[in-house]
C-alpha positions in Angstrom: -108.9 51.8 -96.2 -112.2 51.8 -98.2 -111.4 55.2 -99.6 -107.8 54.1 -100.5 -109.2 51.1 -102.5 -111.9 53.2 -104.2 -109.5 56.0 -105.1 -106.8 53.7 -106.5 -109.4 51.8 -108.5 -110.7 55.1 -109.8 -107.2 56.1 -111.0 -106.7 52.8 -112.8 -110.2 52.8 -114.3 -109.7 56.3 -115.7 -106.3 55.4 -117.2 -107.7 52.3 -118.9 -111.1 53.7 -119.8 -113.2 51.1 -118.1 -116.2 51.3 -115.7 -115.6 51.0 -112.0 -117.7 48.6 -109.9 -117.5 49.0 -106.1 -118.6 46.1 -104.0 -119.3 46.1 -100.2 -120.0 42.8 -98.6 -122.1 42.5 -95.5 -121.0 39.6 -93.4 -123.5 37.4 -91.5 -124.1 38.5 -87.9 -125.9 35.4 -86.6 -122.9 34.0 -84.8 -122.5 37.2 -82.9 -126.0 36.9 -81.3 -126.9 40.4 -82.4 -130.5 41.4 -81.9 -132.4 41.6 -85.2 -133.3 45.2 -84.7 -129.7 46.1 -84.1 -128.6 44.0 -87.1 -131.1 45.9 -89.3 -129.8 49.2 -88.0 -126.2 48.2 -88.7 -127.1 47.0 -92.2 -128.8 50.3 -93.0 -125.8 52.2 -91.7 -123.4 50.1 -93.8 -125.6 50.6 -96.9 -125.6 54.4 -96.4 -121.8 54.5 -95.9 -121.2 52.4 -99.1 -123.5 54.8 -101.1 -121.7 57.8 -99.6 -118.3 56.4 -100.7 -119.6 55.7 -104.2 -120.9 59.2 -104.5 -117.6 60.6 -103.2 -115.7 58.5 -105.8 -118.1 59.5 -108.7 -117.6 63.2 -108.0 -113.8 62.7 -108.6 -114.1 60.3 -111.5 -114.5 60.7 -115.3 -115.8 57.1 -115.6 -119.1 55.5 -114.4 -119.0 54.3 -110.8 -121.4 51.6 -109.6 -122.0 50.3 -106.1 -123.2 46.9 -105.1 -124.0 45.9 -101.5 -124.3 42.2 -101.1 -124.5 39.7 -98.2 -122.1 36.8 -97.8 -118.4 35.9 -97.2 -116.3 38.9 -98.3 -113.5 36.8 -99.9 -115.9 34.4 -101.7 -118.2 37.2 -103.0 -115.2 39.3 -104.3 -113.5 36.3 -106.0 -116.8 35.3 -107.5 -117.5 38.7 -109.0 -113.9 38.9 -110.2 -114.7 36.2 -112.8 -116.1 38.8 -115.1 -113.6 41.5 -114.3 -110.1 42.3 -115.6 -108.9 43.4 -112.2 -110.1 43.0 -108.6 -108.8 45.6 -106.1 -108.8 44.9 -102.3 -107.3 46.7 -99.3 -104.8 45.3 -96.8 -105.7 45.1 -93.1 -107.7 48.0 -91.6 -105.7 47.5 -88.4 -102.2 47.5 -90.0 -102.0 48.7 -93.6 -98.7 46.9 -94.2 -100.1 43.5 -93.2 -102.6 41.9 -95.5 -105.7 40.6 -93.8 -107.3 37.2 -94.4 -109.7 38.6 -96.9 -107.0 40.1 -99.1 -104.9 37.0 -99.0 -107.9 34.7 -99.9 -109.0 37.0 -102.8 -105.4 37.0 -104.1 -105.5 33.2 -104.1 -109.0 32.6 -105.3 -109.6 35.3 -108.0 -109.3 34.3 -111.6 -108.5 37.9 -112.6 -105.4 39.9 -111.7 -105.6 41.0 -108.0 -104.3 44.3 -106.6 -103.7 44.7 -102.9 -103.7 48.3 -101.9 -101.7 49.5 -98.8 -100.7 53.1 -99.4 -102.8 56.2 -99.8 -103.0 56.9 -103.6 -101.9 60.3 -104.8 -101.0 59.8 -108.4 -100.8 56.9 -110.9 -98.1 54.4 -110.1 -94.7 55.9 -111.0 -92.0 53.3 -110.0 -92.8 49.6 -110.4 -90.7 46.6 -109.5 -91.6 43.4 -111.4 -90.2 40.3 -109.8 -89.3 37.5 -112.3 -87.9 34.0 -112.5 -87.5 33.9 -116.4 -90.6 31.8 -116.8 -93.5 32.4 -119.2 -95.6 33.6 -116.2 -92.9 36.3 -115.6 -93.3 37.5 -119.2 -97.0 37.9 -118.6 -96.3 39.9 -115.5 -94.0 42.3 -117.4 -96.6 42.7 -120.2 -99.3 43.3 -117.7 -97.3 46.1 -116.1 -96.6 47.8 -119.5 -100.2 47.5 -120.5 -101.8 48.9 -117.3 -99.1 51.4 -116.4 -97.4 52.5 -119.7 -96.1 55.8 -118.2 -94.4 54.2 -115.2 -90.7 53.6 -114.6 -90.5 49.7 -114.6 -87.6 47.7 -113.2 -87.5 44.0 -114.0 -85.8 42.3 -111.0 -84.3 38.7 -110.8 -83.2 37.5 -107.4 -80.6 34.7 -107.4 -81.7 32.2 -104.7 -79.2 31.4 -101.9 -81.0 28.4 -100.4 -78.8 25.9 -102.2 -75.5 27.2 -100.9 -75.9 25.3 -97.6 -76.5 22.1 -99.5 -73.3 22.7 -101.6 -71.4 23.4 -98.4 -72.6 20.2 -96.8 -71.6 18.4 -100.0 -68.0 19.4 -99.4 -67.4 22.7 -101.2 -65.0 25.1 -99.6 -66.0 28.8 -99.1 -63.8 29.8 -102.0 -65.5 27.3 -104.3 -68.9 28.5 -103.1 -68.0 32.1 -103.9 -66.7 31.2 -107.3 -69.8 29.2 -108.0 -72.0 32.1 -107.0 -70.1 34.6 -109.2 -70.5 32.1 -112.1 -74.3 31.8 -111.4 -74.7 35.6 -111.3 -72.9 35.9 -114.7 -75.3 33.2 -116.1 -78.3 35.1 -114.7 -77.1 38.3 -116.4 -77.0 36.5 -119.7 -80.5 35.1 -119.1 -81.7 38.6 -118.2 -80.4 40.1 -121.4 -82.3 37.4 -123.4 -85.4 37.7 -121.3 -85.7 41.5 -121.5 -84.7 41.8 -125.2 -88.4 42.3 -126.3 -88.6 45.4 -124.1 -85.2 46.8 -124.7 -85.1 50.5 -123.9 -88.5 50.3 -122.3 -87.8 48.6 -118.9 -84.8 48.6 -116.6 -83.2 45.4 -115.5 -81.6 44.4 -112.2 -80.1 41.2 -110.7 -80.0 40.9 -107.0 -78.1 38.3 -104.9 -80.3 36.8 -102.2 -83.8 35.5 -101.3 -86.5 36.9 -103.6 -88.8 38.4 -101.0 -85.9 40.1 -99.1 -84.2 41.5 -102.2 -87.5 42.8 -103.6 -88.3 44.5 -100.3 -84.8 46.1 -100.3 -85.1 47.3 -103.9 -88.6 48.7 -103.2 -87.3 50.7 -100.3 -84.1 51.9 -102.0 -85.9 53.1 -105.1 -89.1 54.2 -103.3 -91.2 52.1 -105.6 -95.0 52.2 -105.2 -96.0 48.9 -106.7 -94.6 45.3 -106.9 -95.9 43.1 -109.7 -95.5 39.3 -109.5 -97.0 36.4 -111.4 -99.2 33.8 -109.8 -98.8 30.1 -110.4 -102.3 29.6 -111.8 -103.9 26.2 -111.9 -106.9 25.0 -113.9 -108.0 22.3 -111.5 -111.6 22.9 -110.3 -111.7 25.5 -107.6 -108.0 25.3 -107.1 -105.5 28.2 -107.6 -101.8 28.1 -106.8 -100.4 31.5 -105.9 -96.8 30.7 -105.4 -94.6 31.2 -102.3 -93.0 34.5 -103.3 -96.3 36.0 -104.3 -97.9 34.8 -101.0 -95.2 36.4 -98.9 -95.2 39.7 -100.8 -99.0 39.9 -100.6 -98.8 39.3 -96.9 -96.1 41.8 -95.9 -94.6 43.9 -98.7 -93.9 47.6 -98.0 -96.1 48.8 -100.9 -99.0 47.8 -103.1 -98.8 44.4 -104.8 -100.3 43.3 -108.1 -100.7 39.6 -108.7 -100.8 38.9 -112.4 -102.9 35.8 -113.0 -101.3 33.3 -115.3 -103.4 30.3 -116.3 -101.5 27.1 -116.6 -102.0 23.3 -116.5 -102.2 21.6 -113.2 -101.7 17.9 -112.7 -102.4 16.1 -109.5 -99.5 14.0 -108.2 
């Protein structure tokens, strides 16, 4: 997983012309009751492995590659260092690549920069991208970020019409025929909204409207189109040490079938 993260970061750094900073965080071992001599041996081994990975990445890279080995909490250290970066890249679980571990989920929540969760082994730059939108300003930022970082990719802008209100309408007394008619009407309204939303990128991006819950429909479109990246916007908050990621983004980071980029969108946050 470390190589996957390093290699994907290298590909993005080369395409954007920025330096690549690799970070390996050494977790505290005191709670594990490890003998100090063994702890030192383990630290030396981890340092050597990190330097070996950086050397491997530098041999393949046309940009400068730096390596930092630090002590502390992995998620906190990565989120802290991401303050001065445009993008922080982390791997999913080392046990199950298609399930994001706690570090990846925390970094996606805490980082002030965009966060990319890598699952798949990188071969080439991202080629097919799905951008999940809800017609908000944050969604516009997600589309712009996709076009900026991956200008050569085939980008599909996807809106999923929620179905969670149908049960409420049914309980309110609507017949099945009326529910179906209402849904057709809402899909037509969504198509009009999509035309207006995507107008600035006409001819550059594809558009698609799906009927169903966002996480499920995004997963289905990813599998059908063999997409290699999902882009979603966060629900950023400016309250001190508080960042809201959003339900859809949280679920996609946790269990999507491919890599996920969370585009950070700053916004005002008001406590209730």
